[in-house]
C-alpha positions as CSV (number, residue, x, y, z in Angstrom):
1,M,85.7,77.9,111.8
2,T,83.0,77.5,109.2
3,M,79.5,77.3,110.6
4,P,76.7,75.6,108.6
5,F,73.4,77.2,107.9
6,L,70.1,75.7,108.8
7,A,69.0,73.0,106.3
8,L,65.3,73.2,105.6
9,P,63.2,70.4,104.0
10,S,63.1,70.3,100.3
11,E,59.7,68.5,100.1
12,T,56.5,69.9,101.5
13,T,55.6,66.4,102.9
14,A,58.8,66.5,105.1
15,W,57.9,69.7,106.9
16,P,55.7,68.3,109.6
17,A,58.3,65.8,110.7
18,F,61.0,68.5,110.5
19,L,59.1,70.9,112.7
20,T,58.3,68.2,115.2
21,E,61.9,66.8,115.4
22,H,64.0,69.9,115.0
23,L,62.0,72.4,116.9
24,G,60.8,69.8,119.3
25,S,64.4,68.9,120.2
26,R,65.4,72.5,120.6
27,L,62.4,73.2,122.9
28,T,63.4,70.2,125.0
29,A,66.9,71.5,125.2
30,A,65.6,74.9,126.4
31,R,63.5,73.3,129.1
32,A,66.4,71.1,130.2
33,A,68.7,74.1,130.6
34,V,66.2,75.9,132.9
35,E,65.6,72.8,134.9
36,E,69.3,72.3,135.4
37,L,69.6,75.8,136.8
38,R,66.6,75.2,139.0
39,E,68.0,72.0,140.4
40,S,71.7,73.0,140.7
41,A,72.5,76.6,139.9
42,P,76.3,77.4,139.9
43,T,77.4,80.3,142.1
44,D,80.0,81.4,139.6
45,P,78.3,84.2,137.6
46,G,80.1,83.4,134.3
47,T,79.1,79.7,134.5
48,W,75.5,80.7,135.4
49,I,75.1,83.0,132.4
50,E,76.6,80.5,130.0
51,R,74.2,77.8,131.2
52,W,71.3,80.1,130.8
53,N,72.5,81.2,127.4
54,V,72.5,77.6,126.1
55,G,68.8,77.3,126.9
56,D,68.0,80.8,125.7
57,L,69.6,80.1,122.3
58,A,67.6,76.8,122.0
59,L,64.4,78.7,122.7
60,A,65.3,81.5,120.3
61,D,65.8,78.9,117.6
62,V,62.2,77.7,118.1
63,L,60.7,81.2,118.4
64,E,62.3,82.6,115.3
65,L,61.7,79.7,112.9
66,S,58.3,78.8,114.0
67,S,57.1,82.4,113.7
68,V,58.3,82.8,110.1
69,I,57.0,79.4,109.0
70,A,53.6,80.2,110.5
71,E,53.5,83.4,108.4
72,A,55.0,82.2,105.2
73,H,54.6,78.5,104.4
74,A,52.4,77.7,101.5
75,D,50.7,74.7,103.3
76,K,48.0,75.8,105.8
77,A,48.5,72.6,107.8
78,V,52.2,73.4,108.2
79,R,51.4,77.0,109.2
80,T,49.0,75.8,111.8
81,Q,51.6,73.3,113.2
82,A,54.2,76.1,113.3
83,D,51.6,78.4,115.1
84,E,51.0,75.7,117.7
85,I,54.8,75.2,118.3
86,S,55.2,79.0,118.5
87,T,52.5,79.2,121.1
88,E,54.0,76.5,123.2
89,A,57.5,78.2,123.0
90,R,56.2,81.6,123.8
91,T,54.3,80.2,126.8
92,F,57.5,78.6,128.1
93,A,59.5,81.7,127.3
94,L,57.4,83.7,129.8
95,A,56.9,80.8,132.3
96,R,60.7,80.3,132.8
97,F,60.9,83.9,134.2
98,Q,58.4,83.0,136.9
99,D,60.6,80.4,138.5
100,P,61.6,81.7,142.0
101,H,64.5,79.3,142.4
102,V,66.2,80.4,139.2
103,Y,65.5,84.0,140.0
104,A,66.9,83.6,143.5
105,S,70.1,82.1,142.2
106,L,70.5,84.9,139.7
107,A,69.9,87.6,142.3
108,A,72.5,86.0,144.5
109,L,75.3,86.2,142.0
110,D,78.3,88.4,142.7
111,T,78.7,90.3,139.4
112,T,81.5,92.6,140.3
113,A,84.1,90.7,138.3
114,L,82.0,90.4,135.1
115,D,82.8,92.3,131.9
116,A,80.4,94.9,130.7
117,E,78.4,92.7,128.3
118,A,77.9,89.9,130.9
119,A,76.9,92.4,133.6
120,E,74.4,93.9,131.2
121,V,72.9,90.4,130.6
122,V,72.5,90.0,134.4
123,R,70.8,93.4,134.8
124,R,68.4,92.7,132.0
125,L,67.6,89.2,133.1
126,L,66.8,90.4,136.6
127,G,64.3,92.8,135.0
128,D,62.8,90.0,132.9
129,F,62.2,87.9,136.0
130,E,60.7,90.7,138.0
131,A,58.5,91.7,135.1
132,Q,57.0,88.2,135.2
133,G,56.5,88.1,138.9
134,A,59.3,85.7,140.0
135,H,59.4,87.6,143.3
136,L,55.7,87.0,144.0
137,D,54.1,84.2,146.0
138,A,53.2,80.9,144.4
139,E,49.5,81.7,144.0
140,A,50.3,84.9,142.1
141,R,52.9,83.2,139.9
142,E,50.4,80.5,139.0
143,E,47.8,83.1,138.0
144,L,50.4,85.0,136.0
145,A,51.3,81.8,134.2
146,R,47.7,81.1,133.2
147,I,47.4,84.7,132.0
148,D,50.5,84.5,129.9
149,A,49.5,81.2,128.3
150,R,46.1,82.6,127.4
151,L,47.6,85.9,126.1
152,T,50.0,83.9,123.8
153,A,47.1,81.9,122.4
154,L,45.0,85.1,121.9
155,S,47.9,86.8,120.0
156,V,48.2,83.9,117.7
157,E,44.5,83.9,117.1
158,F,44.3,87.6,116.5
159,S,47.1,87.4,113.9
160,E,45.6,84.3,112.2
161,H,42.3,86.1,111.7
162,I,44.1,89.0,110.0
163,R,46.3,86.8,107.9
164,D,43.3,84.8,106.7
165,S,41.1,87.8,106.0
166,V,41.6,89.3,102.6
167,G,38.9,91.8,101.4
168,E,38.0,92.3,97.8
169,I,35.8,94.2,95.5
170,R,34.5,93.1,92.0
171,I,34.1,95.8,89.5
172,A,33.5,96.3,85.8
173,P,36.7,96.7,83.7
174,D,35.7,100.3,82.7
175,R,36.0,101.3,86.4
176,L,39.8,100.9,86.2
177,G,40.3,104.3,84.7
178,G,43.4,106.2,85.8
179,L,45.4,103.0,86.5
180,P,48.5,102.2,84.4
181,Q,48.3,99.6,81.6
182,D,50.5,97.1,83.4
183,Y,48.0,97.1,86.4
184,I,45.1,96.7,84.1
185,D,46.8,93.8,82.2
186,A,47.4,92.1,85.6
187,H,43.7,92.3,86.4
188,P,41.7,90.7,83.6
189,A,38.0,90.2,84.0
190,G,36.8,86.9,85.3
191,E,34.1,84.6,83.9
192,D,31.5,86.9,85.4
193,G,32.9,89.8,83.4
194,L,34.2,91.6,86.6
195,V,37.7,92.5,87.8
196,R,38.8,91.3,91.2
197,V,40.7,93.9,93.3
198,T,41.9,92.7,96.7
199,T,43.1,94.5,99.9
200,E,46.5,93.0,99.4
201,Y,49.1,95.7,99.0
202,P,50.1,95.3,95.3
203,D,46.4,95.6,94.5
204,M,45.1,98.1,97.0
205,L,47.8,100.8,97.2
206,P,48.1,101.5,93.4
207,F,44.3,101.5,93.2
208,L,43.9,104.0,96.0
209,D,46.6,106.1,94.5
210,M,45.5,106.2,90.9
211,A,41.9,104.9,90.3
212,D,39.7,107.7,89.2
213,D,36.5,106.0,90.3
214,H,35.9,107.4,93.8
215,V,33.1,105.0,94.6
216,A,35.3,102.0,93.8
217,R,38.0,103.6,96.1
218,L,35.5,103.8,98.9
219,E,34.3,100.3,98.3
220,L,37.9,99.0,98.6
221,T,38.6,101.1,101.6
222,L,35.5,99.7,103.3
223,A,36.6,96.2,102.5
224,D,40.1,96.8,103.9
225,R,38.8,98.5,107.1
226,S,36.4,95.6,107.8
227,R,38.9,92.8,107.7
228,A,39.0,90.4,110.7
229,Y,35.8,91.8,112.0
230,P,33.8,90.7,114.0
231,E,36.0,87.7,114.8
232,N,38.8,89.7,116.4
233,E,36.5,91.7,118.7
234,P,36.2,89.1,121.5
235,V,39.9,88.2,121.0
236,L,41.0,91.8,121.6
237,R,38.6,92.4,124.4
238,E,40.0,89.4,126.4
239,M,43.6,90.4,125.5
240,L,43.1,93.8,126.9
241,E,41.5,92.5,130.1
242,L,44.2,90.0,130.8
243,R,47.0,92.5,130.1
244,H,45.5,94.9,132.5
245,R,45.1,92.2,135.2
246,K,48.7,91.2,134.7
247,A,50.0,94.7,135.1
248,V,48.0,95.3,138.3
249,M,49.3,92.0,139.8
250,L,52.8,93.2,139.1
251,G,52.2,96.5,140.9
252,F,51.7,98.8,138.0
253,P,48.6,101.1,137.7
254,D,47.9,100.1,134.1
255,F,49.4,98.0,131.2
256,P,51.1,100.9,129.4
257,T,53.1,101.7,132.5
258,Y,54.1,98.0,132.7
259,A,54.9,97.8,129.0
260,T,57.2,100.9,129.0
261,D,59.2,99.7,132.1
262,A,62.2,98.6,130.0
263,M,61.8,101.2,127.2
264,M,63.4,104.5,126.5
265,M,60.0,106.0,127.2
266,S,59.6,107.1,130.9
267,D,56.2,105.5,131.7
268,G,52.6,105.0,130.5
269,A,51.6,108.6,131.1
270,G,54.6,109.6,129.0
271,I,53.1,107.9,126.0
272,G,50.0,110.2,126.1
273,A,52.1,113.3,126.7
274,F,54.4,112.5,123.8
275,L,51.6,111.9,121.4
276,D,49.8,115.1,122.5
277,E,53.0,117.0,121.9
278,V,53.4,115.6,118.4
279,A,49.7,116.2,117.7
280,A,50.0,119.9,118.7
281,A,52.9,120.3,116.3
282,A,51.4,118.3,113.4
283,R,47.7,119.2,113.5
284,P,47.9,122.7,112.1
285,A,49.8,121.3,109.1
286,G,47.3,118.4,108.8
287,E,44.4,120.8,108.7
288,R,46.0,122.9,106.0
289,D,46.7,119.7,104.1
290,V,43.2,118.4,104.2
291,A,41.9,121.9,103.1
292,R,44.2,121.8,100.1
293,L,43.0,118.3,99.2
294,L,39.4,119.2,99.5
295,E,39.8,122.3,97.3
296,L,41.4,120.0,94.7
297,A,38.8,117.3,95.0
298,R,36.0,119.8,94.5
299,R,37.1,120.3,91.0
300,D,35.9,116.8,90.3
301,R,33.0,116.7,92.8
302,P,31.9,120.3,93.6
303,Q,29.5,119.2,96.3
304,L,32.1,117.1,98.2
305,A,31.8,117.9,101.9
306,A,35.0,116.4,103.3
307,I,38.0,114.3,102.5
308,T,38.1,110.7,103.8
309,A,40.7,107.9,103.7
310,A,39.1,106.7,100.4
311,D,40.1,110.0,98.8
312,S,43.3,111.2,100.5
313,R,45.9,109.0,98.8
314,Y,44.4,109.8,95.3
315,Y,44.4,113.5,95.8
316,I,47.8,113.6,97.5
317,E,49.2,112.1,94.2
318,K,47.2,114.7,92.3
319,L,48.6,117.5,94.5
320,K,52.2,116.3,94.0
321,A,51.6,116.2,90.2
322,E,50.1,119.7,90.1
323,E,52.5,121.5,92.5
324,H,55.7,119.6,91.7
325,G,55.2,117.8,88.4
326,V,55.4,114.4,90.1
327,D,53.4,111.7,88.3
328,S,53.5,108.4,90.2
329,R,52.7,106.5,87.0
330,A,55.9,107.9,85.4
331,V,57.9,107.1,88.5
332,R,56.8,103.5,88.4
333,T,58.2,103.0,84.9
334,Y,61.7,103.3,86.5
335,L,61.1,100.9,89.3
336,S,61.0,97.3,88.1
337,Y,61.2,94.8,91.0
338,P,64.3,92.9,89.8
339,K,66.3,96.1,89.2
340,V,65.2,97.6,92.6
341,R,66.2,94.3,94.4
342,D,69.6,94.2,92.7
343,G,70.1,97.9,93.2
344,I,69.3,97.8,96.9
345,L,71.6,94.8,97.5
346,A,74.5,96.6,95.7
347,L,73.8,99.9,97.5
348,M,73.8,98.2,100.9
349,G,77.0,96.3,100.0
350,H,78.6,99.6,99.0
351,L,77.6,101.5,102.1
352,F,78.3,98.8,104.7
353,G,81.3,97.1,103.2
354,V,79.7,93.7,102.5
355,E,78.7,91.6,99.6
356,F,75.4,89.8,99.0
357,V,76.0,86.6,97.1
358,A,73.1,84.7,95.7
359,V,73.1,81.0,96.7
360,E,71.0,77.9,96.1
361,A,69.3,77.0,99.3
362,V,66.0,75.4,100.2
363,S,63.4,77.7,101.8
364,W,59.7,77.4,102.6
365,H,58.6,78.5,99.1
366,D,60.1,78.6,95.6
367,D,59.6,82.4,95.6
368,V,62.3,82.9,98.3
369,E,65.6,84.2,97.1
370,V,68.7,83.5,99.3
371,Y,71.9,85.5,99.7
372,D,74.9,84.9,101.9
373,V,76.3,88.1,103.4
374,R,80.1,88.3,103.1
375,D,82.6,90.7,104.7
376,S,86.1,90.6,103.2
377,G,85.4,87.1,101.9
378,E,84.1,85.8,105.3
379,T,80.4,84.8,105.5
380,I,78.8,86.6,108.4
381,G,75.1,85.7,107.8
382,R,72.3,84.9,105.4
383,I,69.3,86.8,104.2
384,R,66.2,85.5,102.4
385,L,63.8,87.7,100.3
386,D,60.2,86.5,100.2
387,M,58.8,89.5,98.4
388,H,55.6,88.7,96.6
389,P,52.0,87.9,97.8
390,R,50.4,84.5,97.8
391,E,47.4,83.0,99.6
392,G,47.9,82.5,103.3
393,K,51.1,84.5,103.5
394,F,51.7,87.4,105.9
395,G,50.0,90.3,104.3
396,H,52.2,93.3,105.0
397,A,56.0,94.0,105.0
398,A,58.3,93.0,107.8
399,C,61.6,91.5,108.8
400,F,61.5,88.1,110.6
401,G,64.3,86.2,112.2
402,V,65.1,82.7,110.9
403,V,68.1,81.7,113.0
404,P,69.5,83.9,115.8
405,G,73.3,84.5,115.5
406,I,75.6,83.8,118.4
407,A,79.4,84.3,118.2
408,G,81.2,81.1,117.5
409,V,78.0,79.0,117.6
410,Q,75.8,79.9,114.6
411,L,75.4,82.7,112.1
412,P,72.4,85.0,111.9
413,E,69.7,84.4,109.3
414,S,66.8,86.7,108.7
415,T,64.2,87.2,106.0
416,L,61.9,89.9,104.6
417,L,58.3,88.9,104.1
418,C,56.8,91.5,101.7
419,N,54.0,91.8,99.2
420,F,55.4,93.7,96.3
421,S,54.5,93.4,92.6
422,R,56.7,91.2,90.5
423,G,56.7,94.0,87.9
424,L,56.7,97.7,88.5
425,L,56.9,99.1,92.1
426,T,55.5,102.4,93.4
427,H,58.0,104.7,95.1
428,D,56.2,103.9,98.4
429,E,57.1,100.3,97.9
430,L,60.8,101.2,97.2
431,E,60.8,103.2,100.4
432,T,59.3,100.2,102.3
433,F,61.9,97.9,100.8
434,L,64.7,100.1,102.2
435,H,62.9,100.4,105.5
436,E,62.6,96.7,106.0
437,F,66.2,96.2,104.7
438,G,67.2,98.4,107.6
439,H,65.9,95.8,110.0
440,L,67.6,93.1,107.9
441,V,71.1,94.5,108.1
442,H,70.5,95.4,111.8
443,A,69.8,91.7,112.5
444,I,72.8,90.5,110.5
445,F,75.4,92.9,111.9
446,S,74.2,92.6,115.5
447,G,74.1,88.8,115.5
448,H,77.6,88.2,116.6
449,H,77.7,88.6,120.3
450,R,78.1,85.9,123.0
451,Y,74.7,86.1,124.5
452,V,71.2,85.8,123.1
453,R,70.1,88.6,125.4
454,T,72.5,91.1,123.8
455,A,72.7,89.7,120.2
456,G,70.3,90.7,117.5
457,F,67.5,93.2,118.1
458,G,63.9,93.5,119.0
459,D,62.1,92.5,122.2
460,R,65.4,91.6,123.7
461,W,66.0,95.3,124.4
462,E,64.4,98.7,124.1
463,W,61.6,98.2,121.6
464,D,60.9,101.9,121.1
465,F,64.3,102.3,119.4
466,I,63.8,99.4,117.0
467,E,62.3,101.5,114.1
468,A,65.0,104.2,114.1
469,P,67.6,102.2,112.0
470,S,65.0,101.2,109.5
471,Q,63.4,104.6,109.2
472,L,66.9,106.0,108.6
473,L,67.5,103.9,105.4
474,E,64.3,105.4,103.9
475,E,66.3,108.6,103.3
476,W,68.3,106.8,100.5
477,A,65.0,106.5,98.5
478,W,65.0,110.2,97.8
479,D,68.5,110.8,96.4
480,A,69.0,111.1,92.6
481,R,72.5,109.7,92.6
482,V,71.4,106.7,94.6
483,L,68.3,106.0,92.5
484,Q,70.1,106.4,89.2
485,R,72.2,103.4,90.1
486,F,69.3,101.1,89.5
487,A,66.1,103.0,88.6
488,T,66.0,102.8,84.8
489,N,63.1,102.5,82.3
490,E,62.7,99.8,79.6
491,A,65.1,101.7,77.4
492,G,67.7,101.6,80.1
493,E,67.6,105.3,80.8
494,P,68.1,106.3,84.5
495,I,65.4,108.2,86.3
496,P,65.9,111.9,85.5
497,T,67.5,114.1,88.2
498,E,64.8,116.7,87.7
499,L,62.1,114.1,88.4
500,V,63.8,113.0,91.6
501,D,64.3,116.6,92.6
502,A,60.5,117.1,92.1
503,M,59.8,114.0,94.2
504,R,62.0,115.4,97.0
505,A,60.2,118.7,96.8
506,A,56.9,116.8,97.0
507,R,58.1,114.4,99.7
508,D,56.6,116.3,102.6
509,T,53.3,117.0,100.8
510,C,50.5,116.3,103.3
511,M,52.9,114.9,105.9
512,G,50.9,116.8,108.5
513,L,47.9,114.7,107.5
514,L,49.9,111.5,107.4
515,T,51.5,112.2,110.8
516,C,48.0,112.8,112.3
517,R,46.9,109.4,110.9
518,Q,49.9,107.7,112.6
519,L,48.9,109.4,115.8
520,V,45.5,107.7,115.5
521,Y,47.2,104.3,115.7
522,G,49.6,105.4,118.5
523,A,46.8,106.8,120.6
524,L,44.5,103.8,119.8
525,S,47.1,101.3,121.1
526,H,47.7,103.4,124.2
527,R,44.1,104.1,125.1
528,L,42.8,100.6,124.4
529,H,45.3,99.4,127.1
530,R,44.9,102.3,129.4
531,D,41.1,102.5,129.4
532,H,40.2,98.8,128.4
533,P,36.8,100.0,127.0
534,E,33.5,98.2,126.9
535,D,32.8,99.6,123.4
536,I,35.9,99.3,121.2
537,D,34.3,100.9,118.2
538,A,33.3,103.9,120.3
539,L,36.9,104.4,121.5
540,Y,38.3,104.0,118.0
541,N,35.8,106.5,116.6
542,A,36.7,109.0,119.4
543,V,40.4,108.6,118.8
544,E,40.0,109.0,115.1
545,R,38.0,112.2,115.5
546,E,40.6,113.6,117.9
547,F,43.7,112.9,116.0
548,D,42.9,112.4,112.3
549,V,42.1,115.5,110.2
550,R,40.0,113.6,107.6
551,E,36.3,112.8,107.9
552,P,35.9,109.3,109.4
553,I,34.2,106.7,107.2
554,P,31.2,105.3,109.2
555,G,30.8,101.6,109.8
556,T,34.5,100.6,109.7
557,H,36.4,98.6,112.2
558,D,40.1,99.4,111.3
559,W,41.3,98.2,114.8
560,A,40.3,94.6,114.0
561,S,43.1,94.3,111.5
562,F,45.6,96.4,113.4
563,G,48.1,93.6,113.7
564,H,50.6,95.6,115.8
565,L,48.2,95.2,118.8
566,T,49.8,91.8,119.4
567,D,53.5,92.6,119.3
568,Y,53.5,96.4,120.0
569,S,50.6,96.1,122.5
570,S,50.2,99.7,124.0
571,N,53.4,100.9,122.5
572,Y,52.7,101.9,118.9
573,Y,53.9,105.4,119.8
574,T,57.3,104.0,119.0
575,Y,57.0,104.8,115.3
576,Q,56.9,108.6,116.1
577,W,59.4,108.2,118.9
578,S,62.0,106.4,116.8
579,L,61.4,108.8,113.9
580,S,62.5,111.6,116.2
581,I,65.7,109.6,116.9
582,C,66.1,108.7,113.2
583,R,66.1,112.4,112.2
584,D,68.8,113.1,114.7
585,L,70.9,110.2,113.5
586,F,70.6,111.4,109.9
587,T,72.3,114.7,110.8
588,A,75.6,112.7,110.9
589,F,75.4,111.9,107.2
590,D,76.3,114.3,104.3
591,T,73.0,114.9,102.5
592,D,75.0,116.0,99.4
593,D,76.8,112.6,99.2
594,L,74.7,109.7,100.6
595,L,77.0,107.3,98.7
596,D,79.9,108.2,101.0
597,P,80.5,104.9,102.9
598,A,82.5,106.5,105.8
599,P,79.5,107.6,107.9
600,A,77.6,104.4,107.0
601,R,80.5,102.2,108.2
602,R,80.6,104.2,111.4
603,Y,76.9,103.8,111.8
604,R,77.2,100.0,111.2
605,E,79.9,99.9,113.9
606,R,78.3,102.1,116.6
607,I,74.5,101.6,116.1
608,L,73.9,98.3,114.3
609,A,76.7,96.0,115.4
610,P,76.4,96.5,119.2
611,G,72.9,95.1,119.3
612,G,71.7,95.1,122.9
613,T,75.1,95.3,124.5
614,K,74.4,99.0,125.5
615,P,71.3,101.1,126.1
616,A,70.0,102.7,123.0
617,A,70.7,106.2,124.3
618,Q,74.3,105.3,124.7
619,L,74.5,103.9,121.1
620,C,73.2,107.2,119.8
621,E,75.7,109.2,121.8
622,D,78.5,106.9,120.6
623,F,77.5,107.6,117.0
624,L,76.7,111.3,117.3
625,G,79.3,112.3,119.7
626,R,76.6,113.8,121.9
627,P,73.3,112.8,123.6
628,Y,70.5,112.4,121.1
629,S,68.1,115.3,120.7
630,T,64.6,115.8,119.3
631,A,65.6,119.2,117.8
632,A,65.8,117.9,114.2
633,Y,62.4,116.2,114.5
634,Q,60.8,119.4,116.0
635,E,62.3,121.5,113.2
636,W,60.8,119.1,110.6
637,L,57.4,119.2,112.3
638,A,57.5,123.0,112.3
639,S,58.3,123.1,108.6
640,L,55.3,121.1,107.5
């Protein structure tokens, strides 16, 4: 059976009606399904689950499309409308789990005859209802509903402030020394004779990597670390207060313990213990790293007292060039965006046994490129690539769902929202492309199960596993045979093996420092929710001094633009947690032949395709043939 893909409006003026009619009708269907279960719930478990799944799919349709349109549509009015619909849908998504009648009918089901996938759905749904207080009295449920509605609105507001806050500096053209010519050409002086450099990634990251002017680097860093401040301070303060209140009402000592209840992580206290364990392993290497950078920087500025975030990227690149002969400017000449895009599509097709076929299809912007994913001639999903910055668009790099896939009903559609240059990319951007593509193939391959609760990935199952598959694909950015398939310069010459070898040798340069910085964000998200402080700046400054090895820059408010505080809440530890799993998964691949499709196909079958049908630990064991271990991660930390 051929299933049609979602048809989006071709005219901007048609979007408001489309959102109202399409998403409105799907939200109505979601509400009706829950009401039907409330009024007349079947006692047959299979029928009950199917009825729930109809509403769950309708709601997922609304949540996925409204979220991506809110982040990517060119028209601010359309983005605002999508945000409003998303808020309404998210509020309902939580409220339905507070219905005691639906919960009671679910709890009463006899599940002994269900197959494994259906039984897993029931188990997870029971946890969802209890996590929202369906077992509590009416007064408590009403209070929780008010809290959830307000938290949803606050999350949207927090994200909007970040999305709408783009910092910039304006500097004289002669302050662009050190930057490559294509960057300089893309940044001509304005009528005032000054060059505008923004905090958007294609501007900021090359500037911090290569600009010789240390004062300009500091100015840009200050602009970036002041985004969404002070407007996000009251938003975050209220968000923390309400999350804590909700956790206590549900019987948890604090929000991190509540937030890890369905995770691989043991509990809230386990977050702090894990981060401290990683810090103990990483800090000695981080301190050595910052000492090396300071020694190098003092050749330029003999009186420099300490390394800050305004200096570290620049001198890490210098260190790589000096110790390993890696010049990031030279690397960029082999990484034009069109070649990288085509090369990654071909690489993923080769590894996973699929084909990405460009198709003409309407999206939310003309920049978006659309590809159908085909397996042995059969279309199994669709991806969209929205890869370049524009005003009002999501400012980082991420994978968003567009349409959730359900077997026999609709095919999965997902998109990347990134902010890469249209010309030459940095190697960091190539690595990010592969990282986000890991999420993309995960979404497509896992979107073929019967139930929304087990199809796809993300908050439908263990969130702290979610980064492992994407981190794994970063490894292919460091292999000469892989890169030489598409990394060529203007003359068509492939990137030299010796340059890639040097890049690999330099790969872990200052990874102690960079790991310590990631621990700042992990500890910040944890302690904000554990301690819910009166003075957010004071807590951030204390965390930064405890975990970072660089000198803090006074007067910054980096937490105000830390967008992961909405979706990851207290659980940003997951980046390091999933990295430990990723390094274990990678042991199943032959590092001398990363183009061998055999382990990649097995990885697709046993890690990606199952989605949420099994616990993440079981997926790892199915793939590795043994329980997962942190040994590879500990070995890497010890080698830094």
